[in-house]
N, C-alpha and C positions, 0 to 999 in steps of 0.2 A: 958480741951482738950478732955477728954474722952467722953463728951456728944456732941462733935462737929458734926453738921449735915451739909450736902451739899445739898442745894435745887437746883434742876435742872428744869428749865422751859422747859418742852418738847413741850408745845404749849402755845400760847398766852392765858392768862387767862381772861375770860370775867366776872368773878365774882369779882366785885370791893370790896366786903366785905373781901376778902382774903388779899388784898394788905396791909392794915394797920398792920395786924398781921405779914406779912413778913417784913415790914419796921421796926417794933419793934424788930424783931428777931436779928437784927445786934447787939443789946445791949447784947444778950445772946451768943455772939461769933459765930454767924451763918453767913456763907459766901453765899451771894446771887448773882447768875449769871443769867442774862437774855440772853440766846443764841437763842431766837426765830427768829433772823435774818436769821438763817441757812436754813430755809425752802425755802424762796424765792431765796436765793443765790444758794442752791443746785438745785432747779427746773430750774432756768435759765441756769446754767452751764451744767446740764445734757441734756437740750434741745439742746444746741449748740453741745455738744459732740455726741449726738445721730445722728444729721444730718450729721456733718462732718465725724465722725467716721464710720458711716454706708457706706457713699459714698466712702471715700478713701480706707477703708479696703476691701470693696467688690470689687472695681476695682483692688486693689493690688492682692487679691487672684485669681481673674480671669486671670490677667496677669501671675502670677506665675504658675497656673495650666494648662492654655490653650495656652499661648503665649511664654512660655519659657521652655526649657528642663532643669529640675532640676538636673543638674549634680554637682552643687557645694554644699559643706557641709554647708557653710554659708547660701545658699538659703533655705536649709531645716529648719535651725533655724528661719530664717525670716518668712517662710511660717507658722510655728507654732505660731510665735509671732502675725502675722496678724489674724490667726484663733482665738487666745485668745482674741484679741481686738474685733473681730466681734461677738463672743459669748456674751461678756459683753454688748456691745451696744444694742444687741437685748433685754436685760432685762431692759434697761433704761426707756422705756415708763411707766412701773409700778412705778419706782422711781419718775418719773416726776409727775405722778398723785398723788402719796403719798405726795410729798413735797408741791405741790400747794394746795392740799385739806386737808393736815394734818390729814389724815385718811387712813388706809390700809384696804380695803375691800376684798382683794384677798386671804385671808386665810393664815394659818401658813406654808403650803407646798411651796407655791409660794414665801413666805418671805424667807424661807430657800434657795430656788434656787437662788433668787436674791442676797442674802448675800454671798452664795458660789461662784457665778459668779464674784462678786466684788473682793473677796479675791483671787480667782484663777487668775484673770486678773492682779491685782497689783503685786503679788509675782511671778506669771508666767512670766510677762513681765520682771521683774528684773532678773530672772534666765535665760530666753532666751537671754537677752542682755549680761549677763555674759558669756554664751556659745559663743556668737559671738565674744566677746572680747578675750576669751581664744583661740578661733580658729584663730583669727587674730595674736595673740601673737605667736602661734606655727608656723603659716605660714611665718611670717617675721623673727622671731628670730631663729627658727629651721626648715628652709624650706625643708631640705633633710631628717633629722632624724624623722620628724613628718609625713612622708608619710604613714607609716603603721598605724598611729593613726587617721589621718584625712581622714576617709573614710565615704561614705554615710551611710553604715551600722552602724557604730559607732555613727554617728550623729542622726540616727533614734532611736537608743537605748537610747541615752542621752535624746532625746526629750520625749520618752516614760516615762523615769524615772522622768523628770520634771513634766509631767502631773500627774503621780501617786502621787508625793509629794505634789503638790499644791492642788489637788483635796482632798487628805487626810486631809490636814490642813483646807480647806474650809468646808468640811463636818463635821469635828470635832467641828468646831465653831457653827454648826447649829444642833447639836444633841438634845439640849434641846429646849423648846418652845421659839421661837423667836419673837412671838407677845405678846403684853401686852394690856389689856383693861383698860381704865381709863375714867370714866364718858362717857360711850358709844362711846368713841374714841379709835381706835385700833392703836398701834404703831408697827413699824417693826424694829427690831434690835436696839432698844434703850429703855431707861427706866428700865434697869436691876438693881436689888437691889445691895446693898453693899456686901451682902453675896455671890451672884453669881459672882461678880467681884473678890472677895477675893479668893474663893475656885476654880474657874473655868476659867473665862475669863482672869485674870491676867497671869495665867500659859500659856494659849494658846498664849497670846500676846508675852510673853518672848520667846517662842519657835519659832514663825513665825518671830520675829524680828531678832533672831540670825541666823536662817537658811535662811530666805528669804530676809534679808536686810544687816546685818553686814557682813556675809561671802561674798555675792555678791559684796558689796561695796569694801571690801578689794581686792578681785580678780580683779575687774574692774580697780581700781586705780593702783594696782601693774602691771597688764598686760599692761595698757596704758603707764605707766612710762617706763617700759623696752622697749616697742616698740619705743617710742620717743627717748630713749637713743641709741637704735640700729640704728635708721635712721640717726643718726649723722655721722655714718661710711659710707664713699662713696662706699665702696665695697658692702654694703648691698643692695643698690638700684639696682646696676647692677646684683646682684645675684637673687633678687626676681622679677626683670623686672617690676617694677611699678613706679609710680610717687610719689615723696615725698609729694607734695601738696595734692594729692588725699588722701593719707593715713592720713595726718593731718586733712583734712576736715572730714573724717570718724570719727576719734577719737573725734573731737570737737563736732560734732552733737550728737554722742553717749553719751558722758559725760554730755553734756548740758541737754539732756532729763533725764538722771539719776539724775542730781543735782536738776533741777527745779521741777521735778514731784515727785521724790521718797524720796529724803533726807529730805525735810521739813516735809512731812507727817509722815514718820517713826520716826523722832526725836520727834515730838509732840505726836505721838501715845503712845510712851513709857511713857512720862510724864502724859498723859491723863489716862493711865491704873493705874498709881500710885495714881492719884487723885481720880479716881472712886472707887478704893479699899481702899481709905483713908490711904494709906501708907504715903502720904504727906497730911498734914493738913494746910499748909500755904495758906492763903486766896489769896495773890497775885498770887501764882503759880496756884491755882485753877481757878482763873479768866482767867489767861493767857492761860491755857490748854483748857478751855471750849470755849474761843473766837477763838483761833487759830486752833483748831481741824477741824471745818467745812471748814475753808479757805484752809488749807493744803489738806483736803480731795478732794476739787474741783481741786486743782493743780494735785493731783494724777490721777484723772480721765481723765485729759487732755492728758495723755500719749497716749490715743487712737487716738488723732488728731496729735500728734507729731511723733509717730512711723513711719508713711509713709515717713517722711524725712529720717529716717534711711534706709528704703528700698531703696530710691532713691540714696542716697550718698554712700551706701555700695555696691550695685549691679550695675555695669556699664551696664550689659545687661538689667537690669530692666529699666534704664534710656532710652536706645535705644528702647526697646520694647514699653515702655509707650509713647515715642515720636511718633513712627511709628503708633501705633493704634490711638492715638489722631489725628494725621495728616490725617489718612485715614477717621476717623469719620467726621472731619471738611470738608474734601474734598467731602464726600458723601452728606453732607448737602448743600454745595454751588457749587455742580457740574454744569458745563455749558454743553452745547450741544456739544462743541468741545472736542473730546477725547484727553486724555493725553497720548502721545506716548513716552515721554522721561523718564517717571518714571519707576523704576525697579518694577518687579512683587513682590507681597507681600510674596509668598513662598520663593523667592530668598533672600529677605531682612531678613526674619525671620530665615532662615537657617544661614545667616551670623551672626546674633545676637546670636543665640543659640550656635553655634559651635565655637565662637571666642576664641582662645586659645593662650597661650604663651609657647614656649619651651625654658626653661632656664637650661643649664647644664644637659640635659638629663631628667629633670623633667618636665612633662606636667602639667601646672597649668592654670586654667581659670582666665581671668581678673577679674571675679567677686568673686574670692576667698576671698578678703579682704573686 
């Protein structure tokens, strides 16, 4: 077991003379895993995420910044979530080129930026979703006592802390050389040696798993469970002045994105780190980790496409503003010569959307709070 080697096909090998040696290596207790399928898979998924993520998050940020008055604490968290998604999708063209060509010609610096953007988006998204979940918990379970905590100033401070945390983690994973050259082919963020994984990357992985995944997961599940239990009390609904179905829909969409995108990736990442550092030498687990890692990685990047559903179902004013602007755009495209005199003016409608509030027991709360 001490001489056990893990052979990782980073690229499809065109040297047929190497394959018989690899085939015979199984007799020497060597685990062979061909994961070259990941390049076409990643390239295809990244292309879809780039197109959809760029459009949806650009439109969302436009609506947040120019069509809505950002008076809600939740709106501040969601705006930062959309910004994180947009920054990440802007780096995807480089990853698309890399995966389809299996070569990184853009240099070490751009590789570091690309890797940092990925880590910042994945774990920044989980932390911002956690902020939204905690904010919803405070608003529904402690609607009056949380008034001094749930302020725009505190939300901005929390967002700044999240950015500092995720950028620090992303940059720390990029401090060393992130590109490797093998047979005139350059790789980006892969092909690291067992020594690098054991002494450096495994420790970073454990840190970001605990801070960026395990703690947010516990908080999201706990807050959502308490909110659901609180909503069973009839007095709660009249106190917060909201619709039970609306809150249930928010929680469902929120947790669905978290479970589909982040739970599989982070679960496999932990196993993958153990395999790459050879803390685990079981061949079945090695094969499983190497095959599942690129698949769950693609699921994680899809969060950029799913997050706009969170914007839509969480902020009621976003729904109305999005509908109004879409309707006006369509109307301008298909406008007839007959003027429309029965429609309300845009400024009046926008004012109604932006300023829509609910007064419950002396506490002024926006409908978009949850």
